[in-house]
C-alpha positions as CSV (number, residue, x, y, z in Angstrom):
1,M,17.6,36.5,1.1
2,G,18.6,32.9,0.1
3,Q,16.8,31.2,-3.0
4,A,15.2,28.2,-2.4
5,S,16.5,25.2,-3.3
6,P,15.1,22.6,-5.9
7,V,14.4,20.5,-4.1
8,A,12.1,23.0,-1.7
9,D,10.6,24.8,-5.2
10,L,9.2,21.2,-6.1
11,V,7.8,20.4,-3.1
12,A,6.3,24.2,-2.8
13,R,4.8,23.6,-6.9
14,A,3.6,20.3,-5.6
15,R,1.4,21.9,-2.9
16,E,0.0,24.0,-5.1
17,G,-1.7,20.6,-7.3
18,Q,0.9,21.1,-10.2
19,P,1.2,17.4,-11.2
20,R,4.6,17.5,-13.0
21,A,6.1,18.3,-9.4
22,V,4.2,15.1,-7.6
23,A,5.1,13.1,-10.5
24,R,8.7,14.0,-10.0
25,L,8.6,13.7,-6.3
26,I,7.4,10.3,-7.0
27,S,9.8,9.7,-10.0
28,Y,12.9,10.4,-7.0
29,V,10.8,7.6,-4.0
30,E,10.8,5.2,-6.8
31,D,15.0,5.4,-8.1
32,G,16.2,6.0,-4.8
33,A,17.4,9.2,-5.9
34,P,20.2,10.7,-3.6
35,V,17.9,13.5,-3.1
36,M,15.7,11.7,-1.1
37,R,16.8,12.6,2.0
38,E,16.1,15.9,1.8
39,V,12.8,15.6,-0.3
40,T,11.8,13.4,2.8
41,S,13.0,16.6,5.2
42,A,10.8,18.9,3.0
43,L,7.8,16.8,2.8
44,A,7.7,15.5,6.9
45,P,5.6,19.5,8.3
46,F,3.0,18.7,5.5
47,A,2.1,15.0,6.0
48,G,-0.4,13.0,8.2
49,R,-4.1,14.6,6.7
50,A,-5.2,12.4,4.2
51,H,-6.9,9.0,4.6
52,V,-4.7,6.3,3.1
53,V,-7.5,3.4,1.4
54,G,-5.6,0.2,0.7
55,L,-7.4,-2.2,-1.8
56,T,-6.5,-5.7,-1.9
57,G,-8.3,-8.4,-3.2
58,S,-7.8,-11.3,-5.3
59,P,-7.1,-11.3,-9.7
60,G,-10.2,-9.9,-10.9
61,V,-12.5,-8.8,-8.7
62,G,-12.7,-6.2,-9.8
63,K,-9.9,-3.6,-7.9
64,S,-9.0,-1.1,-10.9
65,T,-13.3,-0.6,-11.6
66,T,-13.9,-0.5,-8.0
67,T,-10.8,2.6,-7.7
68,S,-12.1,4.3,-10.5
69,A,-15.4,4.7,-9.6
70,L,-14.1,5.7,-5.4
71,V,-12.3,8.3,-7.8
72,A,-15.7,9.8,-9.1
73,E,-17.4,9.6,-5.7
74,Y,-15.2,11.1,-3.5
75,R,-14.4,13.9,-6.6
76,A,-18.6,14.4,-6.6
77,R,-18.1,15.7,-3.0
78,G,-15.2,17.9,-3.8
79,L,-12.0,16.3,-2.8
80,R,-9.0,15.5,-4.2
81,V,-7.2,12.1,-5.1
82,G,-4.3,10.0,-5.3
83,V,-4.1,6.8,-6.6
84,L,-1.3,4.8,-6.1
85,A,-1.7,1.5,-8.7
86,V,0.4,-1.0,-7.5
87,D,1.6,-3.1,-10.9
88,P,3.0,-6.4,-11.4
89,S,7.2,-6.1,-12.3
90,S,7.9,-6.1,-16.8
91,P,10.8,-8.4,-16.5
92,F,12.1,-6.5,-19.1
93,S,12.6,-3.2,-18.0
94,G,11.5,-3.5,-13.9
95,G,8.7,-1.0,-14.9
96,A,4.6,-1.5,-14.2
97,L,3.1,-3.5,-17.3
98,L,-0.1,-1.8,-16.9
99,G,-0.4,2.3,-17.4
100,D,-1.6,4.8,-15.5
101,R,-3.8,5.7,-18.3
102,V,-5.1,2.7,-19.1
103,R,-6.3,1.7,-15.6
104,M,-8.9,5.0,-15.5
105,Q,-9.2,7.2,-19.0
106,D,-12.0,9.0,-17.3
107,H,-10.2,10.9,-14.5
108,A,-7.1,11.2,-17.0
109,T,-7.9,15.1,-16.9
110,D,-9.3,16.0,-14.2
111,P,-6.8,18.1,-12.0
112,G,-8.4,16.6,-8.4
113,V,-6.8,13.4,-9.8
114,F,-3.6,12.2,-9.5
115,I,-2.7,8.5,-10.9
116,R,0.5,6.7,-10.6
117,S,1.2,3.1,-11.4
118,M,4.4,2.1,-9.6
119,A,6.2,-1.4,-10.4
120,S,6.3,-4.0,-7.9
121,R,9.5,-5.3,-8.5
122,G,9.5,-8.8,-7.9
123,H,8.4,-7.4,-4.0
124,L,5.9,-10.5,-3.1
125,G,3.5,-8.3,-0.7
126,G,2.1,-7.1,-3.6
127,L,3.5,-3.3,-2.9
128,A,6.3,-1.5,-4.4
129,W,9.0,-1.1,-1.8
130,A,9.1,2.7,-2.0
131,T,4.5,2.9,-1.8
132,P,4.9,4.2,2.2
133,Q,6.7,6.7,0.5
134,A,4.6,7.6,-2.5
135,V,1.8,8.0,-0.3
136,R,3.5,10.8,1.7
137,V,4.7,12.5,-1.5
138,L,0.4,12.7,-2.3
139,D,-0.7,13.4,1.1
140,A,1.8,16.6,2.0
141,A,1.0,17.2,-2.0
142,G,-2.6,17.8,0.1
143,F,-5.0,15.2,-1.5
144,D,-7.9,13.9,1.1
145,I,-7.6,10.4,-0.4
146,V,-4.9,8.5,-1.4
147,L,-5.9,5.3,-2.8
148,V,-3.2,2.2,-2.8
149,E,-4.6,-0.5,-5.3
150,T,-2.1,-3.5,-5.1
151,V,-0.9,-6.5,-7.3
152,G,-3.9,-9.1,-6.3
153,V,-1.4,-11.8,-5.9
154,G,-3.0,-13.9,-3.1
155,Q,-2.2,-14.4,0.0
156,S,0.9,-12.1,0.8
157,E,-2.0,-9.6,-0.1
158,V,-2.4,-8.9,3.6
159,E,0.6,-6.9,3.5
160,V,-1.6,-3.6,2.7
161,A,-3.0,-3.6,6.0
162,G,0.6,-2.0,7.2
163,A,0.2,0.9,4.7
164,A,-3.5,1.7,5.1
165,D,-5.8,3.3,6.9
166,T,-8.1,1.8,6.1
167,T,-7.9,-2.1,4.2
168,V,-10.4,-2.6,1.8
169,V,-11.2,-6.2,1.1
170,L,-12.8,-7.3,-2.3
171,L,-14.1,-10.6,-3.4
172,A,-16.3,-11.9,-5.9
173,P,-19.0,-14.7,-6.3
174,G,-18.4,-17.9,-7.6
175,M,-14.1,-17.4,-6.9
176,G,-13.9,-19.4,-4.0
177,D,-13.1,-16.0,-2.4
178,G,-14.9,-16.9,1.0
179,V,-12.0,-19.9,1.3
180,Q,-9.4,-18.2,0.1
181,A,-9.9,-15.1,2.4
182,A,-9.9,-17.3,5.0
183,K,-6.7,-18.9,3.8
184,A,-5.0,-15.9,3.4
185,G,-5.5,-14.4,6.4
186,I,-7.6,-11.8,4.6
187,L,-10.1,-11.7,7.6
188,E,-7.6,-10.0,10.0
189,I,-6.5,-7.6,7.4
190,G,-10.0,-6.2,6.7
191,D,-11.8,-3.3,8.0
192,V,-14.5,-3.1,4.9
193,F,-15.4,-6.4,2.7
194,V,-17.2,-5.5,-0.6
195,V,-18.6,-8.2,-2.9
196,N,-17.8,-6.6,-5.8
197,K,-19.7,-8.2,-9.3
198,A,-22.8,-8.4,-6.8
199,D,-25.1,-8.7,-9.6
200,R,-23.9,-12.5,-10.3
201,D,-25.4,-15.9,-9.1
202,G,-24.1,-16.4,-5.7
203,A,-24.2,-12.9,-4.5
204,D,-26.1,-13.4,-1.1
205,S,-24.9,-16.5,-0.4
206,T,-20.5,-14.9,-0.3
207,V,-21.8,-12.1,1.6
208,R,-23.6,-14.9,4.6
209,E,-20.5,-16.5,4.0
210,L,-18.1,-13.5,5.1
211,R,-20.5,-12.5,8.0
212,H,-20.9,-15.7,9.5
213,M,-16.8,-15.7,9.4
214,I,-16.0,-12.5,10.9
215,T,-18.4,-13.2,13.5
216,L,-16.2,-16.4,14.1
217,G,-14.1,-14.9,16.0
218,S,-12.0,-10.5,15.7
219,G,-8.7,-10.0,14.7
220,P,-6.1,-7.9,15.4
221,R,-7.4,-5.1,13.6
222,S,-10.8,-5.2,15.4
223,G,-9.7,-2.6,17.9
224,S,-10.4,-2.7,22.0
225,S,-13.3,-4.6,23.5
226,D,-15.2,-1.7,25.0
227,D,-15.3,0.3,21.5
228,P,-14.6,-2.5,19.0
229,W,-14.8,-2.0,15.1
230,A,-17.6,-4.8,13.9
231,P,-16.2,-4.8,9.9
232,P,-19.6,-4.5,7.4
233,V,-20.1,-6.4,4.2
234,L,-21.5,-4.7,1.6
235,K,-22.0,-5.5,-2.1
236,T,-21.5,-3.6,-5.2
237,V,-21.7,-3.6,-9.1
238,A,-18.7,-1.7,-9.7
239,A,-18.6,-0.9,-13.2
240,R,-22.4,1.2,-12.8
241,K,-21.4,2.3,-9.7
242,E,-23.6,0.5,-7.7
243,G,-23.3,0.4,-4.0
244,I,-20.3,2.7,-4.5
245,G,-21.8,5.5,-1.9
246,E,-22.4,2.7,0.3
247,V,-18.4,1.8,0.3
248,V,-17.7,5.2,1.0
249,A,-20.0,6.0,3.8
250,A,-18.3,2.7,5.5
251,L,-15.0,4.2,5.2
252,D,-15.6,7.6,6.5
253,D,-17.3,6.0,9.4
254,H,-14.3,3.9,10.1
255,L,-11.8,6.4,9.9
256,V,-14.1,8.7,13.1
257,W,-14.1,4.9,14.3
258,L,-10.1,5.1,14.3
259,T,-10.2,8.4,15.4
260,R,-11.8,8.5,18.3
261,T,-10.4,5.3,19.4
262,D,-6.8,7.0,18.5
263,A,-6.1,3.1,16.3
264,L,-5.5,5.8,14.1
265,V,-2.3,7.2,15.7
266,E,-1.1,3.8,16.3
267,R,-1.7,2.1,13.1
268,R,0.2,5.1,11.9
269,R,3.2,4.9,14.6
270,A,3.3,1.3,13.5
271,R,3.7,2.1,9.5
272,A,6.2,4.7,10.3
273,E,8.1,2.0,13.0
274,S,8.5,-1.1,9.1
275,E,9.3,2.3,7.0
276,I,12.3,3.1,9.4
277,E,12.7,-0.3,9.3
278,A,12.7,-1.0,6.0
279,I,15.6,2.2,5.9
280,A,18.1,1.5,7.6
281,F,18.3,-2.0,6.3
282,G,18.5,-1.2,3.1
283,M,21.5,1.6,4.7
284,L,22.8,-1.5,6.5
285,R,23.0,-3.8,3.1
286,S,24.4,-1.1,1.2
287,R,27.2,-0.4,3.3
288,I,27.3,-4.2,3.1
289,G,27.7,-4.5,-0.7
290,D,27.3,-7.7,-3.0
291,L,29.4,-9.5,-1.2
292,R,29.2,-12.3,-3.8
293,G,33.2,-13.2,-4.8
294,D,34.1,-11.5,-1.7
295,A,37.1,-14.1,-0.9
296,R,36.4,-13.8,3.2
297,L,32.4,-14.9,2.5
298,E,34.0,-17.9,0.0
299,S,36.1,-19.0,2.5
300,L,33.8,-18.9,5.8
301,A,31.3,-20.3,2.8
302,A,33.8,-23.3,2.1
303,R,34.2,-23.8,6.5
304,V,30.1,-24.3,6.5
305,V,30.3,-27.3,3.6
306,D,33.6,-29.1,5.2
307,G,31.5,-28.5,8.5
308,T,34.1,-26.5,10.6
309,T,31.6,-24.1,11.6
310,D,28.3,-23.6,11.3
311,P,26.6,-20.6,9.0
312,Y,25.3,-18.5,11.8
313,A,28.9,-18.6,13.5
314,A,30.1,-17.5,10.0
315,A,27.5,-14.8,9.5
316,D,28.3,-13.8,12.9
317,A,32.0,-13.5,11.8
318,L,31.5,-11.9,8.6
319,V,30.0,-9.2,10.5
320,A,32.0,-8.5,12.6
321,G,34.7,-8.4,9.9
322,L,32.9,-5.9,7.7
323,A,32.8,-3.7,11.3
324,L,29.9,-2.0,10.5
């Protein structure tokens, strides 16, 4: 009987709950290691069981504090929780500026929690390019809940909706978040809205404003007209864990709705399509390579400049010449 491959052994140990094995697999994902094909193939039969929850919102609304409070609530229910905290990248090393130990000290020694900071590496959507595959690692490793906390960079935060089953939009009173939400299109991607720091003045008016804007129109994630999802607007004080139980209850309700309406399958299919597309573009890019300094590109650029051809025709000629 043949010996198991190193990747198969690593996946087996990750499924047994060994954090080092999980960390190694996510490192493979982030680095785009040559074994990624084997890793993805080994993980595929075990994925699709976790509830993936994305948390987004402007900087300063308390995303990390809320994430930590949600972890505590889920752990009190006996569920295993994986957290991907997507941080801004260091301009020097490319690594995440904030480490997982700094963010969530309370859970650092809990074997039922795995926390990983990932660098966005300049990706404007606030999500690291490897996030979908890292989610798959945690899912296949047997975590019941995967929380994806994003950078918080404003309008481009809508990307989190494509990476999660349920999207939580966090806001805070006194920050103009209601107007910002409307500008960013966040109303269309939020499944659950949370006004954090609700002990501050203006919390009730922020809740009223949000509820009013939600009733003005439903976004594309609201479901069918026969069984629509009405996004709740909840208040929390995450630093004191107030209102967190209600948030978890809303997330549970949304998962039930997703399953009942088949929206869960639809969202996961769309997520898979985006992931396949990204991988395909990456493969094409690697085949093309860096064309800077390529004589063909320089010649075509010169022709565009002197007006003998246009950029689209030049691109057609370049692609045809590469014979992909």
